[in-house]
C-alpha positions as CSV (number, residue, x, y, z in Angstrom):
1,M,24.9,38.4,217.6
2,E,22.6,37.3,214.0
3,R,23.7,38.7,211.0
4,M,22.9,38.8,207.4
5,E,26.0,39.8,204.6
6,Q,24.8,39.6,200.4
7,F,26.5,37.6,198.0
8,S,28.1,40.1,195.8
9,G,26.4,39.4,192.0
10,C,23.5,37.3,193.6
11,G,20.6,37.1,195.7
12,Y,21.7,35.1,198.4
13,R,22.1,36.3,201.5
14,Y,23.6,35.0,204.5
15,Y,22.3,34.3,208.5
16,Y,24.6,33.7,210.7
17,D,25.8,34.0,214.2
18,D,28.8,36.2,214.3
19,T,30.6,34.6,217.9
20,L,29.9,31.0,216.0
21,F,29.1,30.5,212.7
22,P,31.1,33.7,210.7
23,P,32.0,33.5,207.2
24,G,35.4,32.2,206.6
25,T,38.1,31.9,204.1
26,D,38.3,28.4,204.0
27,S,34.1,27.8,202.7
28,F,34.8,30.4,200.6
29,L,37.7,28.2,199.4
30,L,37.0,24.5,199.4
31,S,33.4,25.8,196.8
32,A,36.1,26.5,194.2
33,F,37.6,23.7,194.7
34,P,34.7,21.1,193.4
35,V,34.5,19.8,190.1
36,L,30.9,21.2,189.5
37,R,27.9,19.3,186.7
38,P,24.1,19.7,187.1
39,G,22.2,17.6,188.6
40,Q,25.1,16.0,191.1
41,R,23.6,15.1,193.8
42,V,26.0,16.5,196.8
43,C,26.3,16.9,200.3
44,D,27.6,19.1,203.0
45,L,29.2,17.5,206.1
46,G,29.0,19.7,209.0
47,C,27.8,22.4,206.7
48,G,27.9,24.8,209.9
49,A,25.0,28.1,208.9
50,G,24.6,26.3,205.1
51,L,27.3,29.0,203.8
52,L,29.6,26.4,202.0
53,S,26.3,24.9,200.3
54,L,25.4,28.3,199.2
55,L,28.3,28.6,197.4
56,L,28.2,25.7,195.8
57,L,24.3,26.6,194.8
58,R,26.0,30.2,193.5
59,R,28.6,28.0,191.3
60,Q,25.8,25.7,189.9
61,P,22.3,26.8,190.3
62,A,21.1,22.7,189.3
63,L,22.8,20.5,192.7
64,R,21.0,19.4,195.2
65,V,22.5,20.0,197.9
66,T,21.9,17.8,201.4
67,G,23.7,19.7,204.4
68,V,24.4,17.0,207.0
69,E,25.0,19.9,210.6
70,L,25.2,18.3,214.7
71,S,24.7,21.4,216.5
72,P,20.6,22.2,216.7
73,I,21.6,26.3,216.8
74,A,24.2,24.9,213.5
75,A,21.1,23.5,211.4
76,A,18.9,26.2,212.3
77,L,20.8,29.1,210.9
78,A,21.0,26.7,207.9
79,E,17.3,25.9,207.6
80,R,16.4,29.8,207.1
81,N,18.6,30.3,204.9
82,R,17.1,27.8,202.7
83,R,13.6,29.5,203.5
84,E,14.8,33.5,203.2
85,N,17.1,32.1,199.8
86,G,14.3,30.8,198.9
87,L,16.0,27.2,197.8
88,E,13.3,24.9,199.2
89,D,13.0,23.1,196.2
90,C,17.7,22.1,195.7
91,F,18.6,22.2,199.2
92,S,17.6,20.6,202.4
93,V,19.3,20.3,205.8
94,T,19.5,16.9,207.9
95,E,20.1,17.5,212.0
96,G,21.8,14.6,213.2
97,D,25.5,12.8,213.4
98,L,27.1,11.7,210.7
99,R,29.0,9.6,213.1
100,D,25.3,7.6,212.6
101,M,25.3,7.8,208.7
102,G,22.9,4.7,208.2
103,S,20.1,6.1,210.2
104,L,20.5,9.7,207.9
105,L,20.5,9.4,204.4
106,P,21.5,6.5,202.2
107,A,24.1,4.5,201.4
108,G,25.8,5.2,197.6
109,Q,23.7,7.4,196.5
110,W,26.2,10.8,196.4
111,D,28.2,12.1,193.2
112,L,29.8,14.4,195.6
113,V,30.2,15.2,199.6
114,V,32.5,18.3,201.2
115,S,33.6,19.3,204.3
116,N,34.9,22.2,206.0
117,P,35.8,19.8,209.0
118,P,37.3,20.6,212.6
119,Y,41.0,20.9,212.3
120,Y,42.2,20.2,215.5
121,P,42.5,17.0,217.5
122,P,41.1,17.3,221.0
123,A,44.5,17.6,223.0
124,S,45.8,19.9,220.9
125,G,45.6,22.9,223.1
126,P,43.2,24.9,224.4
127,A,39.6,24.7,224.1
128,P,36.9,27.1,223.2
129,G,34.0,27.0,225.9
130,K,31.4,27.1,223.7
131,E,29.9,23.3,222.8
132,A,29.4,25.0,219.6
133,L,32.6,26.1,218.5
134,R,34.5,23.1,220.4
135,S,32.7,21.1,218.0
136,A,33.6,23.4,214.5
137,R,37.5,23.6,216.0
138,T,38.1,20.7,217.0
139,E,37.3,17.0,216.8
140,V,35.4,16.4,219.7
141,S,32.2,15.4,217.9
142,C,34.3,13.8,214.8
143,T,37.2,12.6,214.0
144,L,38.8,12.7,210.8
145,T,38.6,8.7,210.5
146,E,34.8,9.4,211.2
147,L,34.1,11.7,208.4
148,C,36.3,9.8,206.4
149,R,34.2,7.0,206.7
150,A,31.0,8.8,206.4
151,A,31.8,10.3,203.0
152,A,32.6,6.7,201.8
153,W,29.7,5.2,203.0
154,M,27.2,7.9,201.0
155,L,28.8,8.4,198.1
156,R,28.1,6.7,194.6
157,W,31.7,4.1,193.3
158,G,33.6,7.7,191.9
159,G,31.6,10.1,194.0
160,S,34.1,12.3,195.4
161,F,35.5,14.1,198.7
162,C,36.5,17.2,198.7
163,L,37.4,19.0,202.3
164,V,39.6,21.4,203.5
165,H,41.9,20.9,206.1
166,K,45.5,22.6,207.9
167,P,48.7,21.8,206.0
168,E,50.3,19.7,209.6
169,R,47.3,17.0,209.0
170,L,48.1,16.3,205.2
171,T,50.2,13.3,206.5
172,D,46.2,12.8,208.6
173,A,44.5,13.3,205.6
174,L,45.9,11.3,202.3
175,T,45.8,8.8,204.6
176,E,42.7,8.2,206.1
177,L,41.0,8.8,202.4
178,R,42.9,5.8,201.7
179,A,41.8,3.9,204.7
180,A,38.3,4.6,204.1
181,G,38.3,3.5,200.0
182,L,38.7,7.4,199.4
183,E,41.6,7.3,196.9
184,P,43.6,10.4,196.4
185,K,42.9,12.2,193.9
186,R,43.4,15.6,193.8
187,L,45.5,18.0,195.9
188,R,46.2,22.4,196.1
189,L,48.1,24.1,198.6
190,V,47.2,27.6,199.9
191,S,49.1,29.8,200.5
192,K,49.1,33.6,201.8
193,T,52.2,35.0,199.4
194,A,54.2,33.3,196.6
195,G,57.1,31.7,198.8
196,A,55.6,31.4,201.3
197,A,54.7,28.2,203.5
198,P,51.0,26.6,202.8
199,S,48.5,28.1,205.9
200,L,45.6,25.4,204.7
201,L,45.5,22.2,202.0
202,L,42.5,21.2,199.5
203,A,42.1,17.3,199.1
204,E,40.1,15.2,196.4
205,G,39.2,11.4,197.2
206,R,37.6,9.3,194.6
207,R,35.6,6.4,196.0
208,G,37.4,3.3,193.8
209,G,39.6,5.9,192.1
210,R,43.5,4.4,191.2
211,P,46.8,5.4,192.6
212,G,47.6,8.5,191.3
213,L,47.8,12.3,193.1
214,R,47.4,15.2,190.8
215,I,49.7,18.4,192.6
216,E,47.6,21.3,191.8
217,P,49.6,24.6,191.5
218,P,49.4,27.5,194.2
219,L,46.7,29.1,195.5
220,I,48.2,32.6,196.1
221,L,45.9,34.6,198.2
222,T,48.1,37.7,198.2
223,G,50.1,40.2,195.8
224,T,53.2,41.6,196.1
225,D,51.5,44.8,196.7
226,G,49.5,42.8,199.3
227,A,45.5,42.7,197.2
228,P,44.3,40.9,196.5
229,T,45.2,37.9,193.5
230,A,42.8,37.5,190.6
231,E,41.8,34.2,191.6
232,L,41.8,34.6,195.4
233,D,38.7,37.6,193.5
234,A,36.8,35.3,191.2
235,I,36.2,33.4,194.2
236,Y,34.4,35.5,196.7
237,Y,33.0,36.8,193.7
238,R,34.2,40.7,193.5
239,T,35.1,41.3,190.0
240,Q,32.3,39.4,187.7
241,E,29.1,38.4,188.0
242,E,28.5,35.2,186.6
243,P,29.4,32.1,188.3
244,I,32.9,30.3,188.0
């Protein structure tokens, strides 16, 4: 069923199919991770219905964001979010396969690439029945290797690729970034509570970067009282009116 949510502190509305593309914490966390500057050209690989793109524009309205999406259903929802929020001048949607990036978008023209990709290899467990869910959750349509190669092809020299992934894939993520010419530069682990094992990772690779990985303090989602931390509230815009 199609639903709509309104972002706190701004007029953006997010339209989505709650059986396929509901808002997820991982997209919110990733949206707060990159360093954003006015005028940057940003590409959201596998943009789904456009949530991450909207969140980045919420932080920095002077970006120029392009979403790339394989699923026609998701691309249509992203296009609707673009139109309904009046973002025609700063947000565009390209329907296509990022594995064939050479026919979709120009090379070496992007300052930042972001992605909330499928987390699991195809044979890692039972796959969802719906095709859109399979593509969103498992690497049936795009592997981590293919994703990093597409990001590297798009980025200018010195540009960054930021992604969210699962901690059990940390070795894979850092290895594939480096293999694609995207030197791992920043890593932040996400835990539900202090002392708990990480549940997500946020990583940045830089095209042409020198070796040297900065491991940032962990992002903790809830305090000892079970309430969201101040940082998580800020990421969700619960406690402020201005973009972070």
